[in-house]
N, C-alpha and C positions, 0 to 999 in steps of 0.2 A: 382472538388476539390479533392486534394490528401492529405491524412493525414498519417503521419508517427507515428506509435505507438511503442516506444521501450519497451521491456519487456512485450509485448502483449500476451505472453503465460503464464504469471504469474497470481496470484490471482486477483489483482485489474485491471491490464491491460487487461486481457481476458474479464473481466466483461464489461469494457468500450468498447472493440471491439465488443462484442456481442450486446451491446446496440446500437451502431452506425449502425451496419449492419442489425439490426432488425428494424430500423426505429424509435427508441425512441427519436432521436434528429432531428427534422425536418430541422433545419438549415444545417445539414450535410447530408441530404437525397441524395442518389445517389453518395456519395463520394467514391472514391477509398481509401481503407485502406491497407497500407503496414505495416506489423508487422515485426520488427527486434528483434530477441530473440536468445540468445546464447544457450538456453535450458540447463541451469545448472539444478541441482537437483530440484530447485523450479519452473522451467518452464515446462509446460506440454501441448503438442499439443492437447491432448484430451480435454482440456478446450476450445479449439477453434472449436471442431468438429461441434457444432450446427450451425456455420456460415461458415464453410470451403468451402462450395459450392456456397456461395453467389457471385454474379457478383461483380467484383471490389476488391475482397479479394486477397491479395498476401502475402505469408509468406517467409521471408528471414532468414535463419539460419546463425547467425553471431554475432560478438562481437562489442559492442559500442566503444571499444578501437581501432578498426581497421580503420584508417583514410581513406584508399582507399575504403573500403566497405561502410563506412558511407557517403562518398562523393557521391558514386554511388547511394545509396538508397535515398539520400536527393534531387536528381535531380527532379525538378518539384513539390516538396512538398510545400503546402500552410501552413499547420499547423503541428507542432511537439507536441506530447504529450509524455513526457519523464517519463516513469515509471521505466525503467530498473535500478535495484539496488540490491546490497547485503543488506539484511534487518534484519537478525536474530541477536539480541543482544548477545546471548550466543556464537554464532559462532565468532562474532567480538572480544569478550573477549579472546577466545582461539587463534585466528589468525586474526590480523587486516589488513594484507597487501592486501588481495583480496578486502576489503571494500574501501581502499584508491584507488586502481587501477580502480575498476569499478565505484565507486560513484564519485570520483573526476576526474581522468584522462578520464574516459568514458564520463562524462558530458562535460568536456572541448572539447573533440573531436567532440561531437555533436554540441556544441555551435559554434565552428569554422566553421563547415560545413554548419550550418544553416545560419550563417552570409554570407558566400560566395554564398549560394543559394538564398539569399534574401527572406526567408520565412516571411509570414505575422504574425505569432504568434508562440511563443515557450512557452509551458506550462511545467514548471519544477515541478514535483510532489515530495513534501518533507514530513516532519513529524513534529509533535508537540514536539518530543523528542529533537529537537535542542535547545529548550528553557531551558532544564534542569529539575528542580523539584521545585514545589512551595507548600507552606503550605496552603494558602488560596487565594481566588480570581481566576481569569482566565487570561490567557495570551492574550494580544492584539498583533497585528502584529509588533508593534514598540518595543516590549520587547527585551532587549539584549539577544543575543544567549549565552547559557551557557551549552553546551553539556557535558554529563558525561560518555558516553560509546564511544568506538572506532566507533561503528556504527553511533551514533548521531553526533559525531565529523566529520565524513566523509560527512554526509548529510549537516551539517552546512557549511562545506567548499564548497560543490557544490552549495549551495544557494548563497553564497557570489560570486562565480564565475559567476553565472547567473546574479546577480545584476550588476557585473562589466561589463559584455558584454552589458547590457542595457546602463549604464552610460557612458562607453567608446565609444561604437560603435553604440549605438542607436538600437541594436537588440531588437525587441518587445517581451521581456520576461515577463512572469508572474510566480510567485512562489506560490504554494499551500501547506499548512501545515495541515495535517489531524490528527485527533485523532485515537484511535485504531479501526481498521476495523474488521468486522466479516461478515460471509455469506457463500454461497456455493463456492466450488472449491478452498478453502483455504488450503494450504499445511499443513499436520498434524504435523508440528513442532510447530505451533503457539498454543497459550493457548486454545482457544475455540475448534478448531477441534481436538487437542491432547486429551483434556479431553473428548469430545464427543466420539471419536473413542475408547479410552481406555475403557470407560464405556460400550459402545456397545459390546465390547469384554469381558466384565466382569472383567476388570483389574482395579487396583486402579489408582488414579490420584495423581501426585506429586504437592504439593503446597509450594511455596517459603515462608520461614520465618513464620511470624505470619499471613500472608494473608491480611495484612492491606494496601498494596499498592493500590492506587486508580487510575482508568483510566476512561476516557470518551469514551463511545462505540458508534460507527458509522457504520450503515449498509452500505455495499459496494455499494448498489444502490444509496443511498443518496450521498455518496462520489463521485461517478461518475457523478451524476447530478450536483454537485457543480463544478467539473472539467469542465464539458461541459459549464456551465455558464461562467466560466473564459475564456475558449477557444473562446467563441463567443463574450463576451463583457467586459472581464477584461481589466483594464487599464494597458498599458505597464509599466514595472518597479515596479509594485505593488505586494505585498504579500497578500494572502487571506487565513485565517484560515477556515477550514471546520470541524465542530464539529457535534456530534450526540445528545448532550444534555442529556446523561444518564451516570451519574457518579456512579460507583460501586467499592467497594473494591474487590480484588481478592477472598476474602472469600465469599462475597455476590454473586459474579458471580458463584463461585463453587457451592454454595447452590442451585442456580437456575438450573445449569446444572445437578446436582444430582437429583433434583426433576423431571426434564424433562425426564430423562432416567429411573427413578424409583429406585434410590439407596439412601442410607443415608450416614451420615458422616463417617461411618466405611470404606468407599472406599477411603478416603483421607489419603495420606502419606505425612506428613510434611518433607521438605528437607531443607538443609542449604540455606540461602539466597544468591542470586546472588551478585557478587562483584559490589559495586557502584550502587546498585539498587535504581533507582529514586522512591521516595515515592508517589508523586502525580502529575498527569498531568491534566490540564484543559484549554481548549481553548475557547475564546470568538469568536463566528462566527457573531458578530454584523455587521462587515464591509461588508462581502459578502451578508448578509441579506439585509442591507440597500441599497447597491449599485446595487446588481444583483438579488435580490428577492429570495435568497436561504432560504429554510426551511427544516430541516430534516423531512421526511415524513413517515418513517417506524417506527411504534411503537416497542419499544425494546422487549417487551414480545412476540409479534407476530413474529418479525424477528428472535428471538432466537429459538422459537418453529419451525419455518419453516426451520431454519438452521439444527437443530437436525434431523428433518424429512428428509432433503436432504441427510445427511450423512448416515442415516438409509437405504435409498433407493439406495445409490450409492457406495456400497462397492467395486464394480469393478473399481471405480476411485481411491479411497484412499488406499485400501489395498496394492497394489503394491508399492506405495510411502512409506508407513509406513514400509514395509518389507525392502526396499532398504536403506532409508536414514533418516527417522524421528528419533527424540531422543528416548531414552529408557525410561522405567518407572521412572528412577531416574533423568531424565532431564525434568524440568517443562515446557519447551516451553517459547516462548516470547509472546509479545502482539499481535498486529494485523496489522502491516504495511506491 
């Protein structure tokens, strides 16, 4: 079996690759894993170092928008797991064109090549942000798409393209939509690692608005387990939400991070709210639970403590990234996709 993982040097993609090559998914035991990654600021080959010497691992440095390269790497592929995306909301507000080109044009390039190659399954990894914002209840997969940022609009567009390739051509595509991820190897522009690393350095953390924005938090291990279930047994043409089951306001999350690192609220600096900031996200993962047996398994308190500990012990991984390209103290970071 050959698996193509796009964006496999990013936060979630690299976690998935490490899981597959470390034998966490028996159905893919012995699989050849081809990683295609452009290595933008968010891609880091160091995240793949633990499995770089594994038999069957191959890294290809390139762009999902390159038709010739995508056609070449798609040869002989059985399963595509498509993580590659521009995903930082603040960056999309400042400049949307890269998000449209990578998330929409890049996805179309991959879908065309997968169709021509006759792949058995194409898993398109998306986000709960495509649903917009809701005051109460939780989104199910049939909820209308109502994105509010250029990032989420580009992901919604790619979701619709994936669906169209299934309905028009019969390409066996599944779409997954996750809630906010956290865990090791996450780029320090995102909220959890930004706050952890700032606090580890004794620097204040920036909190948007009143801190009342609510997100559902999902450990990256649970997310990748859900993706694997979809890759193995998801029904073609279907959408599957993957949630963590822990809803917290940004203020509540900040309090937990302060406590974990040993600081009080004096380390918080309120900043002006983000433009068009969605108030609340919440996904129902009943469908993937009932159909495929998914359950989030990482307790949030334990997962957050382990994440803080990982960043405490891996300064050599995150300090160069933060020096080069992470937001400054006045930029609060985004969620966790």
